[in-house]
KOLMI-579715 format. One record per atom (N, C-alpha, C): residue in one letter; y negated, z negated, x negated. Coordinates in pm, whole numbers, m for minus. Atoms other than C-alpha are relative to their C-alpha. Example, Ala and Ser with C-alpha at 12.3 -4.5 7.8 and 13.67 -1.06 7.14 Angstrom:
<atoms>
- A/119/0/m89
- A/450/m780/m1230
- A/m120/0/m90
- S/119/6/82
- S/106/m714/m1367
- S/m109/m73/77
</atoms>
This chain:
<atoms>
- M/m18/124/m47
- M/m998/1739/m707
- M/112/m51/m24
- P/m138/71/18
- P/m696/1513/m844
- P/69/m56/146
- R/m96/41/m123
- R/m447/1456/m559
- R/26/m138/m20
- R/m46/165/m26
- R/m384/1085/m470
- R/133/0/47
- A/m111/45/m38
- A/m88/935/m447
- A/20/m74/174
- P/m2/22/m170
- P/36/883/m58
- P/m6/m161/m4
- A/m14/158/m17
- A/m25/512/59
- A/133/m28/80
- C/m143/49/m48
- C/274/334/109
- C/m23/m144/21
- S/3/152/m34
- S/347/1/271
- S/53/m77/m138
- D/m92/76/91
- D/482/m327/71
- D/99/m32/85
- N/m114/60/m50
- N/736/m373/333
- N/96/35/m23
- P/m126/m32/31
- P/1083/m362/256
- P/72/147/9
- V/m17/m169/m36
- V/1133/m20/421
- V/m101/45/m45
- Q/129/m83/50
- Q/871/171/231
- Q/m19/100/98
- I/45/m119/m58
- I/640/399/447
- I/m112/74/m68
- C/132/m47/86
- C/428/635/267
- C/m61/132/84
- L/66/m117/m89
- L/191/867/483
- L/m78/80/m99
- S/49/m108/101
- S/8/1167/294
- S/m142/m25/31
- R/150/m20/m20
- R/m372/1165/277
- R/m34/53/112
- R/55/m47/m110
- R/m415/1360/559
- R/51/m60/132
- Q/m39/66/m106
- Q/m197/1197/778
- Q/m92/m141/7
- R/74/100/m18
- R/m400/875/703
- R/m103/30/46
- E/112/m22/m52
- E/m731/1047/760
- E/33/12/151
- C/m9/m49/m154
- C/m611/1148/1089
- C/5/m109/104
- L/m57/103/m98
- L/m503/808/1205
- L/m147/m71/m16
- V/156/74/3
- V/m850/669/1073
- V/m92/78/99
- W/112/m76/m68
- W/m1050/919/1257
- W/80/m56/126
- A/m21/27/m145
- A/m833/842/1576
- A/m19/m165/37
- E/42/121/m32
- E/m898/494/1517
- E/m141/m34/61
- R/163/m38/m31
- R/m1257/559/1543
- R/m18/69/135
- G/47/m25/m109
- G/m1221/700/1847
- G/m20/171/41
- K/m18/m150/m23
- K/m1184/1078/1770
- K/121/91/78
- S/m138/m98/m97
- S/m978/1328/1979
- S/36/98/m130
- S/m34/m133/115
- S/m800/1615/1780
- S/m73/63/m7
- R/125/m82/9
- R/m1046/1868/1839
- R/m96/m51/m102
- D/102/79/81
- D/m1294/1613/1673
- D/71/19/m147
- I/m27/36/125
- I/m1094/1530/1395
- I/31/135/m107
- A/m33/m156/91
- A/m993/1922/1304
- A/m127/48/m45
- T/114/m45/35
- T/m1354/1997/1311
- T/m61/m66/m154
- I/41/78/92
- I/m1439/1694/1088
- I/55/37/m166
- L/m87/m62/109
- L/m1135/1795/850
- L/6/107/m59
- G/3/m146/40
- G/m1192/2128/835
- G/154/65/66
- L/m160/m47/m21
- L/m799/2203/1001
- L/m6/52/147
- S/m27/m62/m149
- S/m703/2379/1298
- S/67/m148/109
- S/m41/96/m129
- S/m618/2129/1613
- S/174/m32/m4
- R/m137/17/10
- R/m246/2235/1560
- R/50/m91/m102
- T/m32/59/121
- T/m252/2102/1207
- T/m12/m136/17
- V/81/117/m36
- V/m425/1788/1316
- V/143/m65/85
- E/m90/15/m60
- E/m143/1753/1576
- E/143/m29/m71
- E/m122/37/56
- E/151/1798/1318
- E/3/m148/m111
- H/m1/103/83
- H/15/1542/1101
- H/24/m149/84
- F/m32/117/m96
- F/17/1276/1385
- F/107/12/36
- A/m134/9/m43
- A/374/1395/1490
- A/103/m54/m160
- E/m83/29/114
- E/501/1354/1109
- E/m22/m150/1
- A/54/121/1
- A/286/996/1104
- A/79/m73/112
- C/m81/89/m80
- C/470/881/1394
- C/139/m6/8
- R/m154/35/37
- R/838/973/1287
- R/m9/m90/m115
- K/m10/107/168
- K/746/787/953
- K/m4/m122/55
- L/m11/112/m11
- L/628/519/1137
- L/103/m55/119
- G/m87/23/m90
- G/908/516/1402
- G/m51/m39/146
- V/56/47/m132
- V/684/503/1690
- V/m33/148/68
- R/m13/m132/m46
- R/627/766/1978
- R/m145/47/23
- T/104/m14/m10
- T/257/769/2034
- T/m133/7/m106
- R/101/m31/124
- R/m44/853/1820
- R/m90/m163/1
- M/57/92/2
- M/m222/526/1944
- M/126/m129/m80
- Q/m91/55/51
- Q/103/344/1847
- Q/m4/11/m150
- A/1/m44/116
- A/77/522/1514
- A/m113/m51/m80
- V/99/81/36
- V/m268/365/1459
- V/27/m135/m32
- L/m20/171/11
- L/m163/6/1547
- L/93/m4/m120
- E/m98/m13/122
- E/178/52/1335
- E/m112/m9/m165
- A/11/m5/107
- A/m12/210/1041
- A/m136/m116/m51
- G/129/149/m18
- G/m323/m91/1076
- G/121/m78/m43
- R/m56/157/m18
- R/m59/m382/1084
- R/81/18/m124
- R/m45/m23/130
- R/109/m225/748
- R/m78/m5/m115
- G/86/m32/93
- G/m196/m178/572
- G/m35/121/m67
- L/m10/m124/42
- L/m174/180/532
- L/m145/90/47
- L/151/m73/m35
- L/m526/284/685
- L/m110/m29/m83
- T/99/37/99
- T/m721/135/369
- T/6/137/m68
- E/m3/m91/79
- E/m852/380/135
- E/m61/m50/m109
- P/31/96/103
- P/m921/193/m180
- P/m82/49/m100
- E/104/m80/85
- E/m1095/468/m386
- E/m123/67/82
- G/61/4/m84
- G/m1314/471/m113
- G/m29/64/147
- E/5/m35/m117
- E/m1443/582/245
- E/57/186/m9
- I/m49/m171/m52
- I/m1254/877/417
- I/m142/61/36
- V/130/m56/24
- V/m1519/1130/407
- V/17/149/103
- S/m34/m128/m75
- S/m1556/1459/657
- S/m20/121/m104
- R/m15/m123/57
- R/m1534/1805/512
- R/m174/35/m66
- E/138/m79/65
- E/m1941/1858/526
- E/m40/m113/m95
- E/51/95/77
- E/m1998/1526/341
- E/70/14/m168
- R/m63/m6/160
- R/m1780/1634/30
- R/m103/66/m80
- S/111/m80/76
- S/m1993/1758/m245
- S/97/90/m95
- W/m61/m76/103
- W/m1759/2017/m389
- W/m11/159/59
</atoms>
């Protein structure tokens, strides 16, 4: 599966989130816990928390909810090539 370029905002101070950081934020926006997100994406809970921490750092916020709101405000939670899918929904 080809790697996608990170989603970057069009703001003057460009912020790029990795695909996994975006996926974690999208699932959090949908009300999923870190444990749920880990199961959906086939990751450990610790890895999910690391993705949240890095997204918070990049976005200049302190909490996961602030990260979701800020990423949404900047248009970083859209997936132009299709909906984010769970590990079970992938066909590979």
